[in-house]
VOMAR-900449 format. One record per residue (C-alpha): x, y, z. Coordinates in steps of 0.1 Angstrom, whole numbers, padded with zeros to 4 digits, always signed. Layout:
XYZ...
***
This chain:
+1455-0114+0935+1436-0090+0910+1403-0096+0925+1415-0088+0961+1431-0055+0948+1401-0044+0929+1378-0050+0961+1402-0032+0984+1404-0002+0960+1369+0001+0955+1361-0004+0993+1388+0024+1002+1373+0049+0978+1337+0040+0992+1353+0047+1027+1368+0080+1020+1337+0096+1002+1309+0082+1023+1305+0114+1038+1308+0140+1010+1296+0123+0977+1266+0098+0982+1263+0093+0943+1300+0083+0940+1296+0059+0971+1266+0043+0953+1284+0038+0922+1317+0024+0939+1292+0000+0960+1278-0012+0931+1312-0021+0915+1322-0038+0949+1289-0060+0947+1300-0072+0913+1333-0079+0922+1327-0097+0954+1299-0117+0939+1325-0134+0918+1355-0132+0941+1341-0150+0973+1364-0148+1001+1401-0159+0998+1410-0185+1024+1445-0181+1041+1457-0212+1055+1490-0220+1073+1488-0257+1068+1517-0271+1045+1508-0275+1011+1521-0306+0995+1541-0303+0963+1521-0322+0938+1551-0327+0915+1566-0349+0944+1538-0368+0949+1539-0405+0941+1514-0416+0913+1482-0429+0927+1490-0413+0961+1463-0401+0983+1475-0363+0978+1476-0366+0940+1438-0382+0943+1431-0352+0963+1445-0325+0940+1428-0342+0910+1394-0341+0928+1399-0304+0936+1408-0297+0901+1376-0314+0888+1356-0293+0912+1370-0261+0906+1369-0267+0868+1332-0277+0871+1323-0246+0891+1347-0222+0872+1343-0194+0900+1367-0170+0915+1361-0186+0947+1368-0221+0934+1401-0212+0917+1413-0191+0946+1403-0221+0970+1422-0246+0945+1453-0224+0944+1454-0219+0981+1455-0256+0987+1478-0265+0954+1495-0234+0945+1524-0256+0934+1504-0285+0918+1505-0294+0883+1474-0276+0875+1484-0245+0892+1490-0224+0860+1460-0231+0844+1441-0226+0877+1459-0192+0876+1451-0185+0842+1414-0192+0847+1413-0171+0878+1428-0142+0859+1404-0147+0832+1374-0147+0857+1388-0116+0876+1390-0095+0842+1355-0104+0836+1346-0094+0869+1362-0061+0867+1349-0056+0834+1312-0062+0849+1321-0040+0878+1330-0014+0854+1298-0017+0835+1277-0018+0864+1293+0016+0877+1288+0028+0844+1252+0019+0841+1248+0038+0875+1266+0068+0863+1243+0067+0832+1213+0066+0854+1220+0096+0875+1228+0116+0845+1248+0141+0866+1284+0154+0867+1289+0141+0903+1277+0106+0888+1303+0106+0859+1331+0121+0880+1322+0091+0906+1328+0067+0877+1361+0082+0867+1375+0083+0903+1366+0045+0908+1377+0037+0872+1402+0061+0861+1412+0035+0833+1377+0021+0827+1361+0013+0794+1341+0044+0793+1366+0070+0806+1365+0092+0772+1326+0091+0771+1324+0100+0809+1348+0130+0803+1326+0139+0771+1295+0139+0790+1309+0159+0821+1321+0182+0795+1285+0184+0779+1269+0185+0815+1293+0214+0825+1285+0234+0793+1247+0227+0797+1249+0240+0834+1267+0272+0823+1241+0279+0796+1214+0272+0821+1230+0294+0845+1234+0319+0815+1197+0317+0805+1185+0321+0840+1205+0354+0844+1189+0365+0811+1155+0357+0823+1162+0379+0852+1173+0407+0829+1141+0405+0810+1120+0406+0839+1135+0439+0849+1150+0452+0819+1171+0481+0828+1203+0496+0812+1224+0485+0848+1208+0449+0846+1219+0444+0807+1253+0459+0816+1254+0434+0845+1247+0405+0822+1273+0416+0796+1300+0421+0824+1294+0384+0834+1286+0370+0798+1303+0393+0774+1303+0365+0748+1271+0349+0758+1243+0334+0738+1223+0368+0746+1252+0391+0744+1243+0407+0710+1205+0408+0721+1216+0425+0754+1239+0452+0733+1207+0457+0710+1185+0463+0740+1208+0486+0757+1211+0506+0727+1173+0507+0724+1170+0518+0761+1195+0545+0753+1175+0557+0725+1143+0556+0745+1159+0577+0773+1173+0602+0750+1139+0605+0734+1123+0610+0766+1147+0636+0778+1142+0653+0743+1104+0656+0751+1109+0666+0786+1133+0693+0776+1110+0704+0747+1079+0706+0772+1102+0726+0798+1113+0752+0770+1073+0754+0759+1062+0762+0793+1091+0788+0798+1085+0801+0762+1116+0824+0763+1146+0826+0741+1167+0811+0768+1147+0781+0771+1147+0774+0733+1186+0782+0729+1191+0758+0758+1171+0731+0742+1191+0736+0710+1221+0734+0727+1214+0702+0745+1199+0684+0717+1214+0694+0687+1197+0663+0666+1167+0667+0687+1131+0662+0674+1120+0697+0678+1152+0715+0665+1136+0732+0634+1105+0741+0658+1129+0755+0684+1148+0775+0659+1113+0788+0644+1100+0799+0677+1135+0817+0683+1133+0835+0651+1094+0846+0662+1106+0856+0699+1134+0877+0680+1109+0892+0658+1084+0898+0684+1114+0915+0706+1124+0933+0678+1088+0946+0669+1082+0954+0704+1115+0975+0708+1105+0992+0674+1072+1001+0688+1084+1013+0720+1110+1033+0703+1085+1048+0680+1062+1057+0707+1092+1076+0724+1100+1094+0691+1064+1105+0686+1059+1119+0720+1091+1140+0717+1083+1146+0680+1116+1164+0675+1139+1161+0645+1165+1146+0671+1141+1119+0684+1132+1109+0651+1163+1108+0635+1173+1084+0667+1146+1062+0657+1159+1058+0622+1192+1052+0633+1181+1025+0657+1156+1008+0634+1168+1016+0598+1143+0989+0584+1117+0995+0613+1080+0996+0607+1077+1033+0611+1108+1044+0591+1085+1058+0563+1065+1080+0589+1096+1090+0608+1111+1101+0574+1081+1121+0566+1078+1138+0597+1116+1146+0598+1110+1162+0563+1081+1183+0578+1097+1194+0609+1128+1203+0591+1108+1224+0567+1091+1242+0593+1126+1245+0612+1139+1263+0581+1109+1289+0583+1117+1299+0620+1142+1325+0624+1174+1315+0645+1180+1330+0678+1213+1332+0694+1201+1317+0728+1235+1314+0741+1241+1349+0739+1207+1359+0754+1208+1331+0781+1242+1344+0792+1229+1381+0794+1198+1368+0814+1218+1348+0837+1244+1377+0845+1215+1400+0850+1199+1377+0876+1232+1372+0893+1237+1408+0898+1204+1413+0914+1204+1382+0935+1242+1377+0940+1236+1340+0945+1265+1328+0924+1244+1303+0905+1247+1319+0870+1258+1286+0856+1227+1269+0865+1207+1294+0853+1225+1296+0819+1221+1259+0815+1183+1261+0824+1177+1288+0800+1192+1270+0772+1172+1238+0778+1140+1258+0780+1148+1278+0748+1155+1244+0730+1122+1229+0742+1104+1259+0730+1120+1262+0699+1110+1223+0692+1075+1230+0702+1073+1260+0677+1086+1236+0650+1061+1210+0659+1033+1233+0658+1045+1256+0631+1021+1242+0602+0989+1249+0627+0998+1286+0633+0981+1313+0610+1005+1335+0589+0992+1365+0611+1001+1348+0645+1036+1340+0630+1042+1377+0617+1028+1391+0649+1047+1368+0673+1080+1356+0658+1100+1389+0657+1137+1385+0651+1148+1422+0653+1134+1429+0688+1157+1434+0718+1168+1399+0728+1144+1376+0708+1133+1344+0727+1120+1310+0715+1099+1311+0748+1087+1345+0744+1075+1336+0705+1060+1304+0717+1041+1321+0747+1027+1348+0722+1017+1319+0696+0999+1299+0723+0981+1329+0735+0967+1340+0701+0956+1303+0697+0939+1303+0730+0923+1336+0724+0907+1324+0691+0893+1293+0712+0873+1316+0735+0836+1322+0728+0828+1355+0709+0809+1371+0739+0840+1364+0763+0860+1389+0740+0834+1416+0743
***
């Protein structure tokens, strides 16, 4: 019987899932109650059932069947038709009874389907709709149940994604944003996540730029500014860094110029001044250097030339003959150096000497003329003139 089979199916599902899916069992039990309310209990009997077709008209058996038929028809229940067919399964009303029973069973099954569906709708959960499908796999609301399951699954997935996004926003870091994108690369917030990551990268780059610039400013060296320019080719302070580099280069060059000029002035020789001009052809003191070179050159032209190599060699040889130390080469070199320095000093001071001093001291035609002797003579005459008059008497 359809009624019996339906009840057994529902009871079997309830028994199997009672421990692991309570909601499914509630739906199944609702269906079970709907079915059993109409089915009643089938009665099994072993007594012989008379064949009504062989009953004589007006016999007691025929009267019992007619009476049972009238009662079953009035009740029109699953229990009544089942009981009638149990007793008169081969009677003249058997086919009609079976048809009535089948109609009631169909209505009962539909009622159980609707009851289970209402329970699933009330639960509004994936488990509720899956429970309905498990009990009523061919039920009236199968497609709608599947649609609702898909919607709930999608909604749950969206809720999970929204929760994950909320967690990201509470601790917005590049790592958390990337973790979200790894899990939801096509999610609802994927575009915003990528935009936020780009913003964080820009912010981090800007902070790194500012930190590097602050470090370069603290260091204040060409190396520091060059490192900033190398690391941040499109940094916010590129133009300023380049400007500061030019300033430092200018300062370095000015310092070197000043130091070189100081050395040239201290030496105050044509060689030293020309060296300055070679090193700094556009230096700040180039005009003064050229002017001084011209003055010294003019003075040098007025001073007779002494063959210092000849005189120094003769002097070194003479000393070696007297002392016999074998250091004539050192004496010769020392003599040349001293003579050169004496000549440079005469050139420097030439304009300050009087004509009388020059004529008296600078004598080329004497025996072995020497710049050292000329300088000594000139300096003595200058010093004498500086003495008080009474000191000369």
